[in-house]
mmCIF file of the N, C-alpha and C atoms, coordinates in Angstrom:
data_MODEL
# 
_entry.id   MODEL 
# 
loop_
_atom_site.group_PDB 
_atom_site.id 
_atom_site.type_symbol 
_atom_site.label_atom_id 
_atom_site.label_alt_id 
_atom_site.label_comp_id 
_atom_site.label_asym_id 
_atom_site.label_entity_id 
_atom_site.label_seq_id 
_atom_site.pdbx_PDB_ins_code 
_atom_site.Cartn_x 
_atom_site.Cartn_y 
_atom_site.Cartn_z 
_atom_site.occupancy 
_atom_site.B_iso_or_equiv 
_atom_site.pdbx_formal_charge 
_atom_site.auth_seq_id 
_atom_site.auth_comp_id 
_atom_site.auth_asym_id 
_atom_site.auth_atom_id 
_atom_site.pdbx_PDB_model_num 
ATOM 1   N N  . UNK A 1 1  ? 74.065  190.072 207.544 1.00 0.00 ? 1  UNK A N  1 
ATOM 2   C CA . UNK A 1 1  ? 74.602  189.712 206.045 1.00 0.00 ? 1  UNK A CA 1 
ATOM 3   C C  . UNK A 1 1  ? 73.590  190.208 204.898 1.00 0.00 ? 1  UNK A C  1 
ATOM 4   N N  . UNK A 1 2  ? 74.171  190.921 203.547 1.00 0.00 ? 2  UNK A N  1 
ATOM 5   C CA . UNK A 1 2  ? 73.174  191.298 202.738 1.00 0.00 ? 2  UNK A CA 1 
ATOM 6   C C  . UNK A 1 2  ? 73.486  190.915 201.255 1.00 0.00 ? 2  UNK A C  1 
ATOM 7   N N  . UNK A 1 3  ? 72.609  190.902 200.412 1.00 0.00 ? 3  UNK A N  1 
ATOM 8   C CA . UNK A 1 3  ? 72.929  190.482 199.332 1.00 0.00 ? 3  UNK A CA 1 
ATOM 9   C C  . UNK A 1 3  ? 72.206  191.359 198.146 1.00 0.00 ? 3  UNK A C  1 
ATOM 10  N N  . UNK A 1 4  ? 72.723  191.254 197.072 1.00 0.00 ? 4  UNK A N  1 
ATOM 11  C CA . UNK A 1 4  ? 72.046  192.136 195.827 1.00 0.00 ? 4  UNK A CA 1 
ATOM 12  C C  . UNK A 1 4  ? 72.081  191.193 194.654 1.00 0.00 ? 4  UNK A C  1 
ATOM 13  N N  . UNK A 1 5  ? 70.873  191.294 193.822 1.00 0.00 ? 5  UNK A N  1 
ATOM 14  C CA . UNK A 1 5  ? 70.801  190.724 192.644 1.00 0.00 ? 5  UNK A CA 1 
ATOM 15  C C  . UNK A 1 5  ? 70.310  191.757 191.566 1.00 0.00 ? 5  UNK A C  1 
ATOM 16  N N  . UNK A 1 6  ? 70.586  191.390 190.388 1.00 0.00 ? 6  UNK A N  1 
ATOM 17  C CA . UNK A 1 6  ? 70.161  192.482 189.270 1.00 0.00 ? 6  UNK A CA 1 
ATOM 18  C C  . UNK A 1 6  ? 69.260  191.589 188.258 1.00 0.00 ? 6  UNK A C  1 
ATOM 19  N N  . UNK A 1 7  ? 67.979  192.235 187.963 1.00 0.00 ? 7  UNK A N  1 
ATOM 20  C CA . UNK A 1 7  ? 67.116  191.410 186.830 1.00 0.00 ? 7  UNK A CA 1 
ATOM 21  C C  . UNK A 1 7  ? 67.722  191.598 185.611 1.00 0.00 ? 7  UNK A C  1 
ATOM 22  N N  . UNK A 1 8  ? 68.900  192.124 185.349 1.00 0.00 ? 8  UNK A N  1 
ATOM 23  C CA . UNK A 1 8  ? 69.532  192.241 184.060 1.00 0.00 ? 8  UNK A CA 1 
ATOM 24  C C  . UNK A 1 8  ? 70.533  191.261 183.902 1.00 0.00 ? 8  UNK A C  1 
ATOM 25  N N  . UNK A 1 9  ? 70.836  190.609 185.006 1.00 0.00 ? 9  UNK A N  1 
ATOM 26  C CA . UNK A 1 9  ? 72.156  189.516 185.022 1.00 0.00 ? 9  UNK A CA 1 
ATOM 27  C C  . UNK A 1 9  ? 71.499  188.040 184.627 1.00 0.00 ? 9  UNK A C  1 
ATOM 28  N N  . UNK A 1 10 ? 71.882  187.495 183.706 1.00 0.00 ? 10 UNK A N  1 
ATOM 29  C CA . UNK A 1 10 ? 71.592  186.212 183.363 1.00 0.00 ? 10 UNK A CA 1 
ATOM 30  C C  . UNK A 1 10 ? 72.839  185.327 183.207 1.00 0.00 ? 10 UNK A C  1 
ATOM 31  N N  . UNK A 1 11 ? 73.219  184.544 184.467 1.00 0.00 ? 11 UNK A N  1 
ATOM 32  C CA . UNK A 1 11 ? 74.361  183.827 184.369 1.00 0.00 ? 11 UNK A CA 1 
ATOM 33  C C  . UNK A 1 11 ? 75.386  184.685 184.244 1.00 0.00 ? 11 UNK A C  1 
ATOM 34  N N  . UNK A 1 12 ? 75.944  185.765 184.726 1.00 0.00 ? 12 UNK A N  1 
ATOM 35  C CA . UNK A 1 12 ? 76.898  186.516 184.492 1.00 0.00 ? 12 UNK A CA 1 
ATOM 36  C C  . UNK A 1 12 ? 77.239  187.322 183.322 1.00 0.00 ? 12 UNK A C  1 
ATOM 37  N N  . UNK A 1 13 ? 75.936  187.238 182.553 1.00 0.00 ? 13 UNK A N  1 
ATOM 38  C CA . UNK A 1 13 ? 75.859  188.303 181.320 1.00 0.00 ? 13 UNK A CA 1 
ATOM 39  C C  . UNK A 1 13 ? 74.790  188.960 181.420 1.00 0.00 ? 13 UNK A C  1 
ATOM 40  N N  . UNK A 1 14 ? 75.105  190.514 181.244 1.00 0.00 ? 14 UNK A N  1 
ATOM 41  C CA . UNK A 1 14 ? 74.137  191.630 181.468 1.00 0.00 ? 14 UNK A CA 1 
ATOM 42  C C  . UNK A 1 14 ? 73.280  191.863 180.109 1.00 0.00 ? 14 UNK A C  1 
ATOM 43  N N  . UNK A 1 15 ? 71.991  191.518 180.121 1.00 0.00 ? 15 UNK A N  1 
ATOM 44  C CA . UNK A 1 15 ? 71.041  191.956 179.094 1.00 0.00 ? 15 UNK A CA 1 
ATOM 45  C C  . UNK A 1 15 ? 70.803  193.514 178.952 1.00 0.00 ? 15 UNK A C  1 
ATOM 46  N N  . UNK A 1 16 ? 71.069  194.103 179.585 1.00 0.00 ? 16 UNK A N  1 
ATOM 47  C CA . UNK A 1 16 ? 70.988  195.454 179.567 1.00 0.00 ? 16 UNK A CA 1 
ATOM 48  C C  . UNK A 1 16 ? 72.034  196.133 178.659 1.00 0.00 ? 16 UNK A C  1 
ATOM 49  N N  . UNK A 1 17 ? 73.287  195.658 178.651 1.00 0.00 ? 17 UNK A N  1 
ATOM 50  C CA . UNK A 1 17 ? 74.555  196.059 178.250 1.00 0.00 ? 17 UNK A CA 1 
ATOM 51  C C  . UNK A 1 17 ? 74.819  195.444 176.914 1.00 0.00 ? 17 UNK A C  1 
ATOM 52  N N  . UNK A 1 18 ? 73.993  194.842 176.147 1.00 0.00 ? 18 UNK A N  1 
ATOM 53  C CA . UNK A 1 18 ? 74.127  194.227 175.094 1.00 0.00 ? 18 UNK A CA 1 
ATOM 54  C C  . UNK A 1 18 ? 74.847  192.718 175.076 1.00 0.00 ? 18 UNK A C  1 
ATOM 55  N N  . UNK A 1 19 ? 74.834  191.885 176.090 1.00 0.00 ? 19 UNK A N  1 
ATOM 56  C CA . UNK A 1 19 ? 75.480  190.915 176.474 1.00 0.00 ? 19 UNK A CA 1 
ATOM 57  C C  . UNK A 1 19 ? 76.840  190.646 176.904 1.00 0.00 ? 19 UNK A C  1 
ATOM 58  N N  . UNK A 1 20 ? 77.158  192.002 177.428 1.00 0.00 ? 20 UNK A N  1 
ATOM 59  C CA . UNK A 1 20 ? 78.441  191.908 178.152 1.00 0.00 ? 20 UNK A CA 1 
ATOM 60  C C  . UNK A 1 20 ? 78.655  191.185 179.380 1.00 0.00 ? 20 UNK A C  1 
ATOM 61  N N  . UNK A 1 21 ? 79.920  190.951 179.689 1.00 0.00 ? 21 UNK A N  1 
ATOM 62  C CA . UNK A 1 21 ? 79.903  190.155 181.225 1.00 0.00 ? 21 UNK A CA 1 
ATOM 63  C C  . UNK A 1 21 ? 79.527  191.243 182.115 1.00 0.00 ? 21 UNK A C  1 
ATOM 64  N N  . UNK A 1 22 ? 78.751  190.900 183.282 1.00 0.00 ? 22 UNK A N  1 
ATOM 65  C CA . UNK A 1 22 ? 77.978  191.561 184.128 1.00 0.00 ? 22 UNK A CA 1 
ATOM 66  C C  . UNK A 1 22 ? 79.234  192.180 185.119 1.00 0.00 ? 22 UNK A C  1 
ATOM 67  N N  . UNK A 1 23 ? 79.542  193.469 184.998 1.00 0.00 ? 23 UNK A N  1 
ATOM 68  C CA . UNK A 1 23 ? 80.469  194.301 185.857 1.00 0.00 ? 23 UNK A CA 1 
ATOM 69  C C  . UNK A 1 23 ? 79.775  195.323 186.494 1.00 0.00 ? 23 UNK A C  1 
ATOM 70  N N  . UNK A 1 24 ? 79.396  194.967 187.838 1.00 0.00 ? 24 UNK A N  1 
ATOM 71  C CA . UNK A 1 24 ? 78.350  196.249 188.699 1.00 0.00 ? 24 UNK A CA 1 
ATOM 72  C C  . UNK A 1 24 ? 79.035  197.501 188.362 1.00 0.00 ? 24 UNK A C  1 
ATOM 73  N N  . UNK A 1 25 ? 78.418  198.505 188.191 1.00 0.00 ? 25 UNK A N  1 
ATOM 74  C CA . UNK A 1 25 ? 78.781  199.733 187.895 1.00 0.00 ? 25 UNK A CA 1 
ATOM 75  C C  . UNK A 1 25 ? 79.331  200.194 186.753 1.00 0.00 ? 25 UNK A C  1 
ATOM 76  N N  . UNK A 1 26 ? 79.525  199.325 185.542 1.00 0.00 ? 26 UNK A N  1 
ATOM 77  C CA . UNK A 1 26 ? 79.899  199.517 184.452 1.00 0.00 ? 26 UNK A CA 1 
ATOM 78  C C  . UNK A 1 26 ? 79.039  200.544 183.627 1.00 0.00 ? 26 UNK A C  1 
ATOM 79  N N  . UNK A 1 27 ? 79.713  201.207 182.630 1.00 0.00 ? 27 UNK A N  1 
ATOM 80  C CA . UNK A 1 27 ? 78.792  202.235 181.695 1.00 0.00 ? 27 UNK A CA 1 
ATOM 81  C C  . UNK A 1 27 ? 77.814  201.305 180.906 1.00 0.00 ? 27 UNK A C  1 
ATOM 82  N N  . UNK A 1 28 ? 76.383  201.647 181.417 1.00 0.00 ? 28 UNK A N  1 
ATOM 83  C CA . UNK A 1 28 ? 75.492  201.242 180.754 1.00 0.00 ? 28 UNK A CA 1 
ATOM 84  C C  . UNK A 1 28 ? 74.503  200.471 182.028 1.00 0.00 ? 28 UNK A C  1 
ATOM 85  N N  . UNK A 1 29 ? 75.263  200.249 183.153 1.00 0.00 ? 29 UNK A N  1 
ATOM 86  C CA . UNK A 1 29 ? 74.737  199.457 184.290 1.00 0.00 ? 29 UNK A CA 1 
ATOM 87  C C  . UNK A 1 29 ? 73.604  200.252 184.691 1.00 0.00 ? 29 UNK A C  1 
ATOM 88  N N  . UNK A 1 30 ? 72.707  199.673 185.617 1.00 0.00 ? 30 UNK A N  1 
ATOM 89  C CA . UNK A 1 30 ? 71.531  200.457 186.371 1.00 0.00 ? 30 UNK A CA 1 
ATOM 90  C C  . UNK A 1 30 ? 72.225  201.091 187.753 1.00 0.00 ? 30 UNK A C  1 
ATOM 91  N N  . UNK A 1 31 ? 73.532  200.485 187.909 1.00 0.00 ? 31 UNK A N  1 
ATOM 92  C CA . UNK A 1 31 ? 74.477  201.133 189.063 1.00 0.00 ? 31 UNK A CA 1 
ATOM 93  C C  . UNK A 1 31 ? 75.127  202.376 188.875 1.00 0.00 ? 31 UNK A C  1 
ATOM 94  N N  . UNK A 1 32 ? 75.560  202.475 187.500 1.00 0.00 ? 32 UNK A N  1 
ATOM 95  C CA . UNK A 1 32 ? 76.232  203.654 186.924 1.00 0.00 ? 32 UNK A CA 1 
ATOM 96  C C  . UNK A 1 32 ? 75.728  205.004 187.721 1.00 0.00 ? 32 UNK A C  1 
ATOM 97  N N  . UNK A 1 33 ? 76.948  205.545 188.334 1.00 0.00 ? 33 UNK A N  1 
ATOM 98  C CA . UNK A 1 33 ? 76.648  206.821 189.055 1.00 0.00 ? 33 UNK A CA 1 
ATOM 99  C C  . UNK A 1 33 ? 75.816  206.974 190.289 1.00 0.00 ? 33 UNK A C  1 
ATOM 100 N N  . UNK A 1 34 ? 75.326  205.551 190.879 1.00 0.00 ? 34 UNK A N  1 
ATOM 101 C CA . UNK A 1 34 ? 74.904  205.440 192.130 1.00 0.00 ? 34 UNK A CA 1 
ATOM 102 C C  . UNK A 1 34 ? 75.632  204.589 193.044 1.00 0.00 ? 34 UNK A C  1 
ATOM 103 N N  . UNK A 1 35 ? 76.812  204.240 192.591 1.00 0.00 ? 35 UNK A N  1 
ATOM 104 C CA . UNK A 1 35 ? 77.920  203.577 193.543 1.00 0.00 ? 35 UNK A CA 1 
ATOM 105 C C  . UNK A 1 35 ? 79.326  204.464 193.032 1.00 0.00 ? 35 UNK A C  1 
ATOM 106 N N  . UNK A 1 36 ? 80.301  204.124 194.099 1.00 0.00 ? 36 UNK A N  1 
ATOM 107 C CA . UNK A 1 36 ? 81.503  204.811 194.014 1.00 0.00 ? 36 UNK A CA 1 
ATOM 108 C C  . UNK A 1 36 ? 82.429  203.852 194.233 1.00 0.00 ? 36 UNK A C  1 
ATOM 109 N N  . UNK A 1 37 ? 83.721  203.891 193.203 1.00 0.00 ? 37 UNK A N  1 
ATOM 110 C CA . UNK A 1 37 ? 84.705  202.684 193.492 1.00 0.00 ? 37 UNK A CA 1 
ATOM 111 C C  . UNK A 1 37 ? 85.829  203.341 194.114 1.00 0.00 ? 37 UNK A C  1 
ATOM 112 N N  . UNK A 1 38 ? 86.667  202.744 194.764 1.00 0.00 ? 38 UNK A N  1 
ATOM 113 C CA . UNK A 1 38 ? 87.807  203.216 195.670 1.00 0.00 ? 38 UNK A CA 1 
ATOM 114 C C  . UNK A 1 38 ? 88.831  203.709 194.683 1.00 0.00 ? 38 UNK A C  1 
ATOM 115 N N  . UNK A 1 39 ? 88.715  203.531 193.545 1.00 0.00 ? 39 UNK A N  1 
ATOM 116 C CA . UNK A 1 39 ? 89.737  203.976 192.661 1.00 0.00 ? 39 UNK A CA 1 
ATOM 117 C C  . UNK A 1 39 ? 89.411  204.937 191.536 1.00 0.00 ? 39 UNK A C  1 
ATOM 118 N N  . UNK A 1 40 ? 87.877  205.266 191.707 1.00 0.00 ? 40 UNK A N  1 
ATOM 119 C CA . UNK A 1 40 ? 87.404  206.396 191.248 1.00 0.00 ? 40 UNK A CA 1 
ATOM 120 C C  . UNK A 1 40 ? 87.291  206.009 189.540 1.00 0.00 ? 40 UNK A C  1 
ATOM 121 N N  . UNK A 1 41 ? 87.600  204.948 189.067 1.00 0.00 ? 41 UNK A N  1 
ATOM 122 C CA . UNK A 1 41 ? 87.279  204.605 187.784 1.00 0.00 ? 41 UNK A CA 1 
ATOM 123 C C  . UNK A 1 41 ? 85.995  203.459 187.271 1.00 0.00 ? 41 UNK A C  1 
ATOM 124 N N  . UNK A 1 42 ? 85.310  203.998 186.483 1.00 0.00 ? 42 UNK A N  1 
ATOM 125 C CA . UNK A 1 42 ? 84.030  203.444 186.234 1.00 0.00 ? 42 UNK A CA 1 
ATOM 126 C C  . UNK A 1 42 ? 84.549  202.390 185.182 1.00 0.00 ? 42 UNK A C  1 
ATOM 127 N N  . UNK A 1 43 ? 84.034  201.058 185.745 1.00 0.00 ? 43 UNK A N  1 
ATOM 128 C CA . UNK A 1 43 ? 84.564  199.767 184.608 1.00 0.00 ? 43 UNK A CA 1 
ATOM 129 C C  . UNK A 1 43 ? 83.826  200.134 183.172 1.00 0.00 ? 43 UNK A C  1 
ATOM 130 N N  . UNK A 1 44 ? 84.522  199.732 182.157 1.00 0.00 ? 44 UNK A N  1 
ATOM 131 C CA . UNK A 1 44 ? 84.049  199.720 180.914 1.00 0.00 ? 44 UNK A CA 1 
ATOM 132 C C  . UNK A 1 44 ? 83.279  198.360 180.647 1.00 0.00 ? 44 UNK A C  1 
ATOM 133 N N  . UNK A 1 45 ? 82.259  198.115 179.730 1.00 0.00 ? 45 UNK A N  1 
ATOM 134 C CA . UNK A 1 45 ? 81.911  196.838 179.459 1.00 0.00 ? 45 UNK A CA 1 
ATOM 135 C C  . UNK A 1 45 ? 82.929  195.986 178.753 1.00 0.00 ? 45 UNK A C  1 
ATOM 136 N N  . UNK A 1 46 ? 82.611  194.588 178.901 1.00 0.00 ? 46 UNK A N  1 
ATOM 137 C CA . UNK A 1 46 ? 83.542  193.541 178.345 1.00 0.00 ? 46 UNK A CA 1 
ATOM 138 C C  . UNK A 1 46 ? 82.754  192.644 178.043 1.00 0.00 ? 46 UNK A C  1 
ATOM 139 N N  . UNK A 1 47 ? 82.950  192.321 176.482 1.00 0.00 ? 47 UNK A N  1 
ATOM 140 C CA . UNK A 1 47 ? 82.073  191.392 175.875 1.00 0.00 ? 47 UNK A CA 1 
ATOM 141 C C  . UNK A 1 47 ? 82.884  189.972 175.826 1.00 0.00 ? 47 UNK A C  1 
ATOM 142 N N  . UNK A 1 48 ? 81.891  188.697 175.927 1.00 0.00 ? 48 UNK A N  1 
ATOM 143 C CA . UNK A 1 48 ? 82.716  187.487 175.394 1.00 0.00 ? 48 UNK A CA 1 
ATOM 144 C C  . UNK A 1 48 ? 83.411  187.374 174.109 1.00 0.00 ? 48 UNK A C  1 
ATOM 145 N N  . UNK A 1 49 ? 84.328  186.739 173.887 1.00 0.00 ? 49 UNK A N  1 
ATOM 146 C CA . UNK A 1 49 ? 84.995  186.759 172.805 1.00 0.00 ? 49 UNK A CA 1 
ATOM 147 C C  . UNK A 1 49 ? 84.277  186.159 171.571 1.00 0.00 ? 49 UNK A C  1 
ATOM 148 N N  . UNK A 1 50 ? 83.478  185.573 171.664 1.00 0.00 ? 50 UNK A N  1 
ATOM 149 C CA . UNK A 1 50 ? 82.430  185.168 170.674 1.00 0.00 ? 50 UNK A CA 1 
ATOM 150 C C  . UNK A 1 50 ? 81.179  186.132 170.214 1.00 0.00 ? 50 UNK A C  1 
ATOM 151 N N  . UNK A 1 51 ? 81.375  187.393 171.033 1.00 0.00 ? 51 UNK A N  1 
ATOM 152 C CA . UNK A 1 51 ? 80.119  188.130 170.612 1.00 0.00 ? 51 UNK A CA 1 
ATOM 153 C C  . UNK A 1 51 ? 80.704  189.281 169.639 1.00 0.00 ? 51 UNK A C  1 
ATOM 154 N N  . UNK A 1 52 ? 79.795  189.669 168.907 1.00 0.00 ? 52 UNK A N  1 
ATOM 155 C CA . UNK A 1 52 ? 80.147  190.400 167.700 1.00 0.00 ? 52 UNK A CA 1 
ATOM 156 C C  . UNK A 1 52 ? 80.912  191.858 168.129 1.00 0.00 ? 52 UNK A C  1 
ATOM 157 N N  . UNK A 1 53 ? 80.446  192.293 169.288 1.00 0.00 ? 53 UNK A N  1 
ATOM 158 C CA . UNK A 1 53 ? 81.112  193.486 169.729 1.00 0.00 ? 53 UNK A CA 1 
ATOM 159 C C  . UNK A 1 53 ? 82.557  193.583 170.433 1.00 0.00 ? 53 UNK A C  1 
ATOM 160 N N  . UNK A 1 54 ? 82.741  192.171 170.745 1.00 0.00 ? 54 UNK A N  1 
ATOM 161 C CA . UNK A 1 54 ? 84.344  192.052 170.923 1.00 0.00 ? 54 UNK A CA 1 
ATOM 162 C C  . UNK A 1 54 ? 85.403  192.225 169.637 1.00 0.00 ? 54 UNK A C  1 
ATOM 163 N N  . UNK A 1 55 ? 84.744  191.896 168.567 1.00 0.00 ? 55 UNK A N  1 
ATOM 164 C CA . UNK A 1 55 ? 85.704  192.082 167.353 1.00 0.00 ? 55 UNK A CA 1 
ATOM 165 C C  . UNK A 1 55 ? 85.571  193.688 166.733 1.00 0.00 ? 55 UNK A C  1 
ATOM 166 N N  . UNK A 1 56 ? 86.429  194.132 167.023 1.00 0.00 ? 56 UNK A N  1 
ATOM 167 C CA . UNK A 1 56 ? 86.898  195.555 166.637 1.00 0.00 ? 56 UNK A CA 1 
ATOM 168 C C  . UNK A 1 56 ? 87.774  195.658 165.836 1.00 0.00 ? 56 UNK A C  1 
ATOM 169 N N  . UNK A 1 57 ? 87.882  196.519 164.779 1.00 0.00 ? 57 UNK A N  1 
ATOM 170 C CA . UNK A 1 57 ? 88.900  196.804 163.820 1.00 0.00 ? 57 UNK A CA 1 
ATOM 171 C C  . UNK A 1 57 ? 90.020  197.403 164.534 1.00 0.00 ? 57 UNK A C  1 
ATOM 172 N N  . UNK A 1 58 ? 91.318  197.004 164.416 1.00 0.00 ? 58 UNK A N  1 
ATOM 173 C CA . UNK A 1 58 ? 92.318  197.658 165.094 1.00 0.00 ? 58 UNK A CA 1 
ATOM 174 C C  . UNK A 1 58 ? 92.765  199.044 164.715 1.00 0.00 ? 58 UNK A C  1 
ATOM 175 N N  . UNK A 1 59 ? 92.449  199.487 163.496 1.00 0.00 ? 59 UNK A N  1 
ATOM 176 C CA . UNK A 1 59 ? 92.654  200.870 163.187 1.00 0.00 ? 59 UNK A CA 1 
ATOM 177 C C  . UNK A 1 59 ? 91.306  201.687 163.518 1.00 0.00 ? 59 UNK A C  1 
ATOM 178 N N  . UNK A 1 60 ? 90.157  201.311 163.682 1.00 0.00 ? 60 UNK A N  1 
ATOM 179 C CA . UNK A 1 60 ? 89.026  201.936 163.858 1.00 0.00 ? 60 UNK A CA 1 
ATOM 180 C C  . UNK A 1 60 ? 88.337  202.602 162.540 1.00 0.00 ? 60 UNK A C  1 
ATOM 181 N N  . UNK A 1 61 ? 88.896  201.674 161.354 1.00 0.00 ? 61 UNK A N  1 
ATOM 182 C CA . UNK A 1 61 ? 88.345  202.242 160.270 1.00 0.00 ? 61 UNK A CA 1 
ATOM 183 C C  . UNK A 1 61 ? 89.119  203.686 159.487 1.00 0.00 ? 61 UNK A C  1 
ATOM 184 N N  . UNK A 1 62 ? 90.123  204.113 160.377 1.00 0.00 ? 62 UNK A N  1 
ATOM 185 C CA . UNK A 1 62 ? 90.692  205.242 159.781 1.00 0.00 ? 62 UNK A CA 1 
ATOM 186 C C  . UNK A 1 62 ? 92.080  204.890 159.154 1.00 0.00 ? 62 UNK A C  1 
ATOM 187 N N  . UNK A 1 63 ? 92.508  205.686 158.351 1.00 0.00 ? 63 UNK A N  1 
ATOM 188 C CA . UNK A 1 63 ? 93.955  205.626 157.552 1.00 0.00 ? 63 UNK A CA 1 
ATOM 189 C C  . UNK A 1 63 ? 94.435  206.878 158.195 1.00 0.00 ? 63 UNK A C  1 
ATOM 190 N N  . UNK A 1 64 ? 95.836  206.393 158.711 1.00 0.00 ? 64 UNK A N  1 
ATOM 191 C CA . UNK A 1 64 ? 96.706  207.551 159.354 1.00 0.00 ? 64 UNK A CA 1 
ATOM 192 C C  . UNK A 1 64 ? 97.895  207.489 158.538 1.00 0.00 ? 64 UNK A C  1 
ATOM 193 N N  . UNK A 1 65 ? 98.560  208.691 158.596 1.00 0.00 ? 65 UNK A N  1 
ATOM 194 C CA . UNK A 1 65 ? 99.916  208.626 158.328 1.00 0.00 ? 65 UNK A CA 1 
ATOM 195 C C  . UNK A 1 65 ? 100.796 207.947 158.911 1.00 0.00 ? 65 UNK A C  1 
ATOM 196 N N  . UNK A 1 66 ? 101.975 207.373 158.520 1.00 0.00 ? 66 UNK A N  1 
ATOM 197 C CA . UNK A 1 66 ? 102.792 206.763 159.264 1.00 0.00 ? 66 UNK A CA 1 
ATOM 198 C C  . UNK A 1 66 ? 104.029 207.175 159.451 1.00 0.00 ? 66 UNK A C  1 
ATOM 199 N N  . UNK A 1 67 ? 104.434 208.339 158.627 1.00 0.00 ? 67 UNK A N  1 
ATOM 200 C CA . UNK A 1 67 ? 105.556 209.185 158.800 1.00 0.00 ? 67 UNK A CA 1 
ATOM 201 C C  . UNK A 1 67 ? 105.248 210.613 159.386 1.00 0.00 ? 67 UNK A C  1 
ATOM 202 N N  . UNK A 1 68 ? 104.055 211.125 159.544 1.00 0.00 ? 68 UNK A N  1 
ATOM 203 C CA . UNK A 1 68 ? 103.841 212.432 159.816 1.00 0.00 ? 68 UNK A CA 1 
ATOM 204 C C  . UNK A 1 68 ? 103.943 213.407 158.864 1.00 0.00 ? 68 UNK A C  1 
ATOM 205 N N  . UNK A 1 69 ? 104.005 213.051 157.265 1.00 0.00 ? 69 UNK A N  1 
ATOM 206 C CA . UNK A 1 69 ? 104.567 213.934 156.355 1.00 0.00 ? 69 UNK A CA 1 
ATOM 207 C C  . UNK A 1 69 ? 103.609 214.239 155.511 1.00 0.00 ? 69 UNK A C  1 
ATOM 208 N N  . UNK A 1 70 ? 102.114 214.267 156.057 1.00 0.00 ? 70 UNK A N  1 
ATOM 209 C CA . UNK A 1 70 ? 100.916 214.194 155.141 1.00 0.00 ? 70 UNK A CA 1 
ATOM 210 C C  . UNK A 1 70 ? 100.952 216.130 154.727 1.00 0.00 ? 70 UNK A C  1 
ATOM 211 N N  . UNK A 1 71 ? 100.700 216.157 153.660 1.00 0.00 ? 71 UNK A N  1 
ATOM 212 C CA . UNK A 1 71 ? 100.461 217.413 153.257 1.00 0.00 ? 71 UNK A CA 1 
ATOM 213 C C  . UNK A 1 71 ? 101.686 218.336 153.010 1.00 0.00 ? 71 UNK A C  1 
ATOM 214 N N  . UNK A 1 72 ? 102.937 217.710 153.155 1.00 0.00 ? 72 UNK A N  1 
ATOM 215 C CA . UNK A 1 72 ? 104.453 218.092 152.835 1.00 0.00 ? 72 UNK A CA 1 
ATOM 216 C C  . UNK A 1 72 ? 104.645 217.859 151.341 1.00 0.00 ? 72 UNK A C  1 
ATOM 217 N N  . UNK A 1 73 ? 105.383 218.863 150.733 1.00 0.00 ? 73 UNK A N  1 
ATOM 218 C CA . UNK A 1 73 ? 106.057 218.483 149.274 1.00 0.00 ? 73 UNK A CA 1 
ATOM 219 C C  . UNK A 1 73 ? 107.268 218.139 149.542 1.00 0.00 ? 73 UNK A C  1 
ATOM 220 N N  . UNK A 1 74 ? 107.919 217.532 148.664 1.00 0.00 ? 74 UNK A N  1 
ATOM 221 C CA . UNK A 1 74 ? 109.212 217.222 148.457 1.00 0.00 ? 74 UNK A CA 1 
ATOM 222 C C  . UNK A 1 74 ? 109.485 215.971 147.776 1.00 0.00 ? 74 UNK A C  1 
# 
């Protein structure tokens, strides 16, 4: 039997990735690039709902044309 622990894991919260939930191998993790997942997808960080990084604007601060008619005269 073997085990692994991370010095950045504090009760399931990663101190290295700005307070995100600990997800081994996620972007920013010390294991990133050192392990390979069966589906080939590197997990993205996920923050608790009360963390400021989990509050993101839906439009990412960009105004986009809704009808695609931008720049057309008529």
